[in-house]
N, C-alpha and C positions, 0 to 999 in steps of 0.2 A: 175274769182275768186269771191267768195261771199264776199260782203262788211261787214266789222266788225262793229258792233254797237258801236257808239262813247261812249256810257255809259261804255262799258267794258274797254276801254282804260283809260278813265278818272277815273273810279273807281279804276283801278289798280294803277295809280299814287297816288291817295288819300291814298291807303293802304301802298304804299312805304314810303311816307313822314310821315305818322303816326308812322309806325314801326321805322323809323330813329329817329324821335323826342323822342320816348319812351326810346331810348338809351338801349335797351335790351342787346345788345352785345358790347356796348362800352360806354365811357363817365362816367358821375357822378351818373346816376340813375340806375345802373345795379342791385344793391341790391334789390331795391323795386320800379319798374318803374310805377306801377299803382297807382290809387288814394288811400288814407288812408283807406277808408271804405272797399276796396277790401280785406284788410288784416284782417278784422274781419272774413271774409270767410276763408281765408287761414290759419290763426292761429287755428281756430276751426277745420278745416279739418286736419291739422297736428296732433292736439291733438286726433281727432277721430281715426286716423290711429295708433297712438302710445298707446292711452289709451283705445280705444274702446268705447268712449262716446262723445257726442257732447258738449264739454266744451270749453269755450274760455280761462278761467283762471285757468284751471286744478283744480277747486274747485266745481263749480256748473254746472248743466246742462243748456243749453241755446238752444233756437230755433230761436234766432234773426237773421234770414237769409231767403232769398228766397230759398226754399228747392231744386228745380230742379238745380239751378245754383250751389248750394252748393254740390250736388251730383256729378256734372260734375267736379268741381274743385277738389273734393276729389279723384275721379277716375284718373284724369290727374296727380295729385301729387303722387298718389300711384304708377302709372306706371312710371312717370318720376320725381324722387325725385331731379334730377339735376335742379337747379334753372333756368339755361339758357334754357334748353329744355322745362321746364315747362312754362316759360314766353312766349317763342316763340309759343308753342302750344295754349295757352290761347288767344293770339292776333290773331292767325290765325283762331281759332274758331270763334272769333268775326267778322273777315273779312268774313268768309264763311257764317255765319248765316245772316248777313246783305245783302250779295249777294243773298242768297236764298230767303230772303224776297222780294227783287226786283223781282225775277223770279215768285214767288207766286202771288204777288200783280198784276203783269202784266197779268198772266194767268187768274186771277179772273176777271179783268176788261175786257179782251177780251171775256170771257164767258158771261159777262153781257152786251155785245154789246156796249162797249166804243169804240170810234175811236182809230186807231193806235197811232195817235199823243197824244191823251189824255192818253192812257195806258202807253206809253213811258214816258211821263211827270210826271204822278202821281207815277208810280212804281219807277222811277229813283230817284225822290226826296224823297220818303219814304226810299229807300235804303241809300241814303246819310245821312239822318237824323238819321236813325237807327244806322249807323256807328258813327255819331257825338255823340249821347247820350250814346254810349257803349264803345268807344275807351279807356276809363279810367279803363277798366277792369270789369265794372258792368254788370248786367244781361240783359240789355235791348235788345240786338241783339237776344238773345235766346227767349225772350218773344215775340218780333215782328215776329220772324220766325214762332213760333208755332201759333200765332195769324193769320198770313197771310195764313198759311197752313190750319187752320181750316175753313177759309172762303170758300175755294174751295169745302168743303163738306157740306156747309149750306143747299143747295138745292139738294144734291146728296145722301148723306148718313148721316142721323142725328145721328146715334150712333158714327160713326167715328168723326163727328163734336164735339160731347160731350167729347170724349176722348182727342181730340187735344185741345179743350177749356180748359179742366182740366189741361193739361200740360202747357198751357199758364198761367193759374191761379197759378200753382206751380212755374212758372218762375218769375212772377210779380203779386201779388195778386190783385192790383188795376185794372187789366184788367177785373175783374169781373164787374166793372161799364159798360164797353163797351158791354159785353155780356148781361147785364140786359137791356140796352137801345135797343140793337139789337133784343133780343127775345121779348121784349114788342111790337116792330113793327111787328114781325112775328105772335105773338099771337093775338093782338087786332086789328091792322090795316089791316093785311092780313087775319085775322079771322082763323088762324090755331089752335086756342085753341078749336075749335069745332071738330077738327080731333083727334079722340081718340088715334089712333095709333101713330100719331105724338107726342101728348102730353105725352103718356106713355114712348116713347123713350127719350124724352127731360128730363125726370125725372132722367136720368142717371147722368147728370151734377150736380144737387144739391145733388144727392145721394153720388157721389164721394167726393164732398166738405164736406159733413157731416162726412164722414169717416175720411177725413183729420183732421177735427176739433176735432173729438173724440180721435184720436191718439195723437194730441197735448194736450188735456186735461188730457189724461192718463199719459203721460210721462213728461209734463212741467207745468201742472196745469193752462194753459192759452189756449184759443181756437185758437189764431193766433200768428204769431211771436211777441216775446216780444219787439222787437225794435219799432214796431208800437205802441204797448200798452204804452211803456214808453214815447213816444212822445205825448201821449194823456192825460198825467197826468196834467191836468189843474186845476186851482182853480175855474174858472167860465166857463159856457158854452156861448161863445160869438165868434164873428168874430175876428180872430187874424190877424192883419195887417202884422205881421212878415213874413207871407207866401209870401207877395209881395215885400219884400226888394230886390229881384233881379232886380227890375225895376230901382233901384238907383245904381246898381253896375257899377264900372269902367272897369270890366274885359271884354275882347273881347267876350268870350263865353256867358256871361250873357247878353251883349248888343245884340247879335244875337238872343238869346232866347227871349229877350224883344221884338224884332222886330216880331218874330213869334207870340208872345202873342197878340200884338196890331193888327196883321192881323186877328187873331181869334175874337178879340173884334169887328172888322168891320163886320165880318160874322154874328154876332148876329142880326144885323139890317135886314138881309136877311132870317133869319131862318123861318119866317112864310110867306115867299113868295114862288113862284114857280121858282125862279131863281137858287135855289140850288137843286141838286139831292138828293135822299133819303139817300144814304150812306154818303153824305156830312153832311146832318143834323144830322144823327146818331152820327158821329164822333165829330161834333161840340157840340152837347148836352152832349156827354160823357166828353169832355174837360171842359165844363162849370160846370157840376156836380163835376168833380174832384177838380177843384180850390175852389169851394164853400165848399165842404165837407172837403177838407184839411184845409181850414181856420177855420172851425168850430171845427175840431178835434184837431188841433195842433198849437202851437205858435212857432214851430221850423221853421227856414228858409228852403227853398227847395234847393237841390243841383242839379247839371247839369242833372243827370240821372232821377230825379223825373219829368222832363217835357216831358216824352216820348209820352204822348197823342198828343202833338203838332207835333210829327213826322207823325202822321196819319191824323189829322184834317186839318193841313196846306196845304199839297199837294192837297187834294180833294177840299178844299175851293178855293185855288188859281186857280185850273183848271176851276171851275165854274165862278169865277170872270173874268178870262181871256176870258172866252167864251162870256161874256157880251160885251167885248171890241174888240172881233174878233182878238185877238192876236195869233200869230203863235207859238204854244207850242213847236214845234220842235226846233226852234231856242232858245227858253227860256230854254229848257231842257239842251242844250249844254252850255248855259251861266251859269246855275246853277252848272253844273259839273265843269266847268272852275273856278268858284268862289271857290268851295271847294278845288280843287287842288291848286290854288294860295294861299289860306288861310293856308292850311297845309304846303305848301312849305315855306311861310313866317314865320310861327311859328317855323318850323324846323330850318330855317336859323337864326332867331333871338335868339333862345335858344340853338343853337348847342354847346354841351359840356360845358354847363355853370352849375355851382352849384347853381341852382335856385329853387330846390325843398327843401324848408327850413324845411318842416316837416320831410323829410327823413334825412337831415343834423342834425337836432336836435335828431332824433331817433338814428342815428349812434353815436353821441357824448354821449348820455345818455347810450346807450348799452355798449359802450367801457368803460365808467367810472365804470359801474357796472358788468364788464365782469366776475368777480370772486365772484359774489353774487347769486349763484344758490339757496341758501336756503332762500333768502329774498322774502317777499311778497310785491308787488308794488300795488299802486292804482292810477288810472288816469281817467279823463273824456274825454274831447276832445282831439283828435289827438292820441288816444291810439293804433290805428291799426298797423301802421308801427313799432312803438316801441315794441309792444307785439311780432311781428314777429321776430324782430332782437334780442330781449331779450331771447326769447324762455323759459320764466319762468312763474311764477305765477303773472299775472297782472290783478287786478280786475277793470273792466270797470264801472265807477261810474255814468254813465248817464242812466244806465238801459237797454242799447241796447242789450248787450250780457252778462250782469252780473248776470242773474238768479233771482230767487224769492227773495234772500236775499238783493239785491240792490232795486229791483222794489218796494218792500213793504216799504222800509225805505224812498224812495223818496215820495211815496204816503202819508206816515205819516209825512213827512218833519222832519225827525229825525236829531239830531246833528251829524255832521261828526265825531266828537271826539269819540262818542260811537261806531260808525261803525269801526273806525281804531282800537279801543281797542278790540272789540268783534271779529274782523276778523284778529287780530294779524298783521296788516299792518306795514311794516318796513319803507317804503318810500312812500310819497305822492307827486305826480307830477301834476302841474297845470300851465296853460298858463295865467290865469286871477286872479289877487289879488287886493285887495283894502287896502292901508296903511292908518291907522288913529289912532292917539293917541298912538303911539308906539306899536300898534297891527296890525296884518295882518288878513284880513277877506277874507274868500273863500266860494264859494258855488258850488254845483254840482246838476244838470247840470249848465253849465256856460252860457247857452243861455240868450240873452238879452231880457227878457220879464218878466213883473210883473205878468203874468198869469200862469207861469210855477211853479209847485211845486218843491221845492229845498230842499236839505240838506245844512246846513250852519255850518261853523266852524270858530274858532278864534285862532290865533297863537300868541305867543310872538315873536316879530321881533328880531331874534337872529341867526346870521350866517347861512343864507339860501344859498344853492348853486344855481347858476343861469346858465343855458345853453342858448345860443343865437345863432341865425342865422339871419342876416339882422335885421329887426325890431321885429322879432318873438322871444319870450322868454318862457322858461319853468322853473318854480321854483321848486326846490326839497327840501322837508322837510324830514329830517332824524328823524323819530319819536322815535328812540332809543337813540338819543344823545341830540343835543342842541335845537331842535324844539319842543316846548311844545304846545300841543293842549288844549285849555281851553273850558270847557263846557259853 
C-alpha cells in the first residue's frame, strides 16, 4: 500500500480544528464567524446582488476590495444565500486554495531541481502559512494559489504566466511587488530583455493592469481600490512606525508573525552572499520592499492577512539557512505540521463555545436595538463590517475604506464631522473611541492612533449617550436627531 504523505494528514487536522473553532455550525459565532473586514466584502456583495451596484452603504459606489475575491464571494452568496452553506463554502474554498498552493509550489520546486526533502519542506510550510493568513475569511489563499500557479509557467508559457499573474494581482494587488522583482531578475540578470518575442509577450501583464486601472477610473474615479488610497491620506511623507506595532502585540497570532518577521531580518545579512538561492533572494527583497513601502505609504497598523509575503519568503529562507547547518528538513517538516495542528487544537479548546468575539457581540446588540430602524442612516468608522452585515441598512463607513468619494474627499480636506452628518442626513453615529474634556466629547475619524493621519473631527455635548459594551470594548451611539448635539 502506498504510504500517505504526512502533510496530508496534518493539514487535514489543521482544517478540522480551524473549522470547529470558527463555530460555523454551532456556538456563539454562527452569525458572522469571519474577521470584521470580511464583511466589507460580503455587505457589498449582498448589495450588488440586490441593487446591481458595488455599494457598501447603499448610497455611493465603492471599489474598496480585492476584485477577484469579491467576485468569488458574490458568486457563492448568489448561489447559496443560506448563511450556513455560504460560510461552509467559503472556508472550504480557503482550505482548497491553500492545499493547491502546496501542490503547485512542490511541483515548481521539483521542476527547478530542488531536492525532495527541500520541496516537501518549503511547499508544506507555504501551505500552512497560506492557511494561517487566510483562515479569517480574507483573500490570501486565493492570491497565493494563483501566484504559485503562475510560477509553473514562468519558463514554460509566458502568456499564461501573464494571465495567471494578473489573476494574482486581482486577488491581492501588492503581489505586483513580487512580480516586479521577479521580472527584473528575468530581464536584466538573465538578459531576457534582449529577446524581442519574450519582451513583447510580457507586455500582456502591464497591458491588463492598465485596463484594470482605466476601468476603476471610469467607474470610481480612482485608479486602485479606495481602501488603500484612504489609508494613504497622510499629512507628511515619512516612515510611519505604526506599521511595526505588531511587534509589541500580546496576541498569539501577532507573536508568531513577529517571529517570522525576525527570521526575515536575519536573512537580510545573507542577501548579498551565495548562501541563499535566487528565488529566496527574490522573495526576501520583495518582503523588504513591502514593509518599507507600507511604512512610507500608510500610518495604519497591519492586520494578520497583510503579512502574506512572509508566507513565501520565510520557508525559502529557512530552507537555505537549515542547509547551512545540515539539518534534516524531513523531520522539521513534520514538526512544523505538528506545531500548527497543536496550535489550532489549543485555540479551539481554549475558545470552545465562548462568547469572546466582542466585535460580533457588539454588532448583535446594536443591530437588535435598531431592528426597527430601516429608514435610519448610520455612520461608523472602525468595526463597521459585522454591524453593516447584521443591520442590512444604510451604514456609511467613515474611514474611507468603502465609503466612496464623498468620505474620501472629506478626510483628505480634514472637514468637520458635524458638516458630514448634516450633509448626509446621518441619524446615528457610532464610534468606539471618544475623549471627554470640559463637558464635551471629542471624536475623530479615522480613529487610528497616529498624528500623521488626516482626520475628520467632531465635538459633541455630553448628554445621554447610549453605550453598548462587551468585556472592555465599548461602542458609543450618538442619536443626532435627539439629545446628542454635534458642534462645529
